[in-house]
C-alpha positions in Angstrom: -2.3 10.5 -13.1 -2.0 9.4 -9.5 -5.2 9.6 -7.4 -5.1 12.2 -4.6 -6.7 9.7 -2.2 -7.0 6.0 -2.1 -9.3 3.4 -0.3 -8.4 1.5 2.8 -7.5 -1.7 0.8 -5.5 0.3 -1.6 -3.6 2.0 1.2 -3.0 -1.5 2.7 -1.2 -2.4 -0.5 0.7 0.8 -0.9 1.9 0.9 2.7 2.6 -2.8 2.8 0.5 -3.3 6.0 -2.7 -5.4 6.7 -6.1 -3.9 6.1 -6.8 -4.4 9.8 -3.9 -2.1 10.7 -5.2 0.6 8.4 -8.7 0.5 9.9 -7.3 0.4 13.4 -5.1 3.5 12.8 -8.2 5.4 11.4 -10.4 4.3 14.3 -7.8 5.3 16.9 -7.2 8.7 15.1 -3.5 7.9 14.6 -3.2 9.3 11.1 -2.8 13.1 11.5 -4.3 14.9 8.5 -4.1 11.7 6.6 -7.8 10.6 6.4 -10.3 12.1 4.0 -14.0 11.2 4.6 -16.4 11.1 1.7 -19.9 10.0 2.5 -19.4 6.6 4.0 -16.0 6.1 2.5 -12.7 6.4 4.5 -9.9 7.5 2.2 -6.3 8.2 2.8 -3.9 10.7 1.2 -0.2 10.3 0.8 0.6 11.6 4.2 -1.7 9.1 5.8 -0.2 6.2 3.8 3.4 7.3 4.7 2.5 7.4 8.3 1.2 3.8 8.1 4.5 2.7 6.5 6.5 4.5 9.2 4.2 2.9 11.9 5.0 -0.5 10.4 8.7 0.2 11.0 8.1 1.2 14.5 6.1 -1.9 15.3 8.8 -4.2 13.7 11.7 -2.6 15.4 10.5 -1.6 18.9 8.9 -3.7 21.6 5.3 -3.0 22.7 6.5 -1.8 26.0 8.8 0.9 24.5 6.4 2.2 21.9 4.3 4.6 24.2 7.5 6.3 25.4 8.8 7.0 21.9 5.6 7.6 20.0 5.3 11.4 20.6 8.8 12.0 19.2 8.2 9.5 16.4 5.0 11.3 15.3 6.7 14.7 15.4 9.6 13.4 13.4 7.6 11.9 10.6 5.6 15.0 10.1 8.6 17.3 9.9 9.3 18.1 6.3 12.8 17.9 4.9 14.2 15.6 7.6 16.4 12.9 6.0 16.4 10.2 8.6 14.3 9.8 11.7 16.2 9.1 14.9 14.4 7.8 17.9 16.4 7.5 21.1 15.7 4.2 22.9 18.0 4.6 25.8 21.4 6.2 26.8 23.3 4.4 24.0 20.7 3.1 21.5 19.1 5.0 18.7 16.6 3.7 16.2 17.4 5.2 12.7 14.5 5.0 10.2 15.6 5.8 6.6 12.9 8.2 5.6 13.8 8.4 1.9 13.7 4.6 1.5 10.2 4.4 2.9 8.9 7.3 0.9 10.4 5.9 -2.4 8.8 2.5 -1.7 5.4 4.1 -1.0 5.6 6.3 -4.1 6.6 3.4 -6.3 3.6 1.3 -5.1 1.3 4.3 -5.4 2.3 4.6 -9.0 2.0 0.9 -9.6 -1.6 1.0 -8.2 -2.4 4.1 -10.3 -1.2 2.3 -13.5 -3.2 -0.8 -12.7 -6.4 1.1 -12.0 -6.0 3.0 -15.2 -6.3 -0.3 -17.1 -9.6 -1.2 -15.5 -13.0 0.3 -16.2 -16.4 0.0 -14.5 -18.7 1.5 -17.1 -22.5 0.9 -16.6 -22.8 0.7 -20.4 -20.2 -2.0 -20.7 -20.9 -5.5 -19.3 -23.5 -3.9 -16.9 -20.7 -2.1 -15.0 -18.7 -5.2 -14.2 -14.9 -4.6 -14.2 -13.5 -4.9 -17.7 -10.2 -4.1 -19.2 -10.4 -0.5 -20.5 -11.2 -0.2 -24.2 -12.5 -3.8 -24.3 -15.4 -5.9 -23.3 -13.2 -8.5 -21.6 -14.2 -9.1 -18.0 -11.5 -8.9 -15.4 -12.6 -11.6 -13.0 -12.6 -14.6 -15.4 -9.0 -13.6 -16.3 -8.0 -13.4 -12.7 -9.5 -16.8 -12.0 -7.8 -18.3 -15.0 -4.4 -17.0 -13.8 -5.1 -18.4 -10.3 -5.9 -21.8 -11.8 -2.5 -21.9 -13.6 -3.4 -20.6 -17.0 -0.3 -19.3 -18.7 0.1 -15.6 -19.7 1.1 -16.6 -23.2 -2.1 -18.6 -23.7 -4.3 -15.9 -22.4 -2.7 -13.3 -24.6 -3.3 -15.6 -27.6 -6.9 -16.1 -26.7 -7.5 -12.4 -25.9 -5.5 -10.3 -28.5 -6.8 -7.1 -26.8 -5.0 -7.9 -23.6 -1.3 -7.2 -22.8 1.0 -8.3 -20.0 0.5 -4.9 -18.3 -3.3 -5.5 -18.3 -2.8 -8.9 -16.8 -0.6 -7.5 -14.1 -3.2 -4.8 -13.5 -5.9 -7.5 -13.2 -4.0 -9.2 -10.4 -3.5 -6.0 -8.5 -7.1 -5.0 -9.0 -8.2 -8.3 -7.5 -6.1 -7.6 -4.4 -7.4 -4.2 -3.7 -11.0 -4.9 -4.8 -11.6 -8.5 -3.7 -15.0 -10.1 -4.2 -16.8 -11.2 -1.1 -16.1 -14.8 -0.3 -13.1 -14.9 -2.5 -9.5 -15.4 -1.1 -7.4 -12.3 -1.2 -4.5 -12.3 -3.6 -1.4 -11.1 -1.8 1.1 -9.4 -4.1 3.3 -7.9 -1.4 7.0 -8.6 -1.5 9.2 -8.5 1.5 9.6 -5.0 2.7 12.9 -3.3 2.1 15.1 -2.9 5.1 14.7 0.8 6.0 15.6 1.1 9.6 18.4 0.0 11.9 19.3 0.3 15.6 22.7 1.8 16.3 24.7 2.5 19.4 25.4 6.2 20.1 29.0 7.0 19.4 29.6 4.0 17.1 29.2 3.7 13.4 26.0 2.2 12.0 
């Protein structure tokens, strides 16, 4: 089952944006109804993550100088339910078209990928003193992640650890990205973002 809210680092993966951008958006109150605060945690729901993904498109496609003039219309458009594409007028003849369904599909796919990965990992105080293990086993996650990072083959790990599967190994890599240990390099699993926006001239075909 997909979680209703996710952490800042998890949102960074799902939206395909840097952690710094997530924190900045929260600090500057850019995420309308997208942030859920629990004690000292800052969590994001789907609406907040979607806005991050849309903001990424805005930053990639529009210059810094133009952003303030189009932001109000942009924020209104992305919070309007049922709107297929988001069109932002940049001038008399230029319109930025953001394909909403493409971005939403990408976010939902990554959210499901994250959910599946987290469902493979357990942090049970009664198993290995609460250190991350593969659910249903006593196999620690971090030694497996480190072995993969050092070039150990999947086939060899599966042979040495019969309780593991390829899905569990993929889950371990994603877990390491969204829950990095301090002082350890972050594993970046992001792929190039799908093209989901274009600029067209009014009156001409896209």
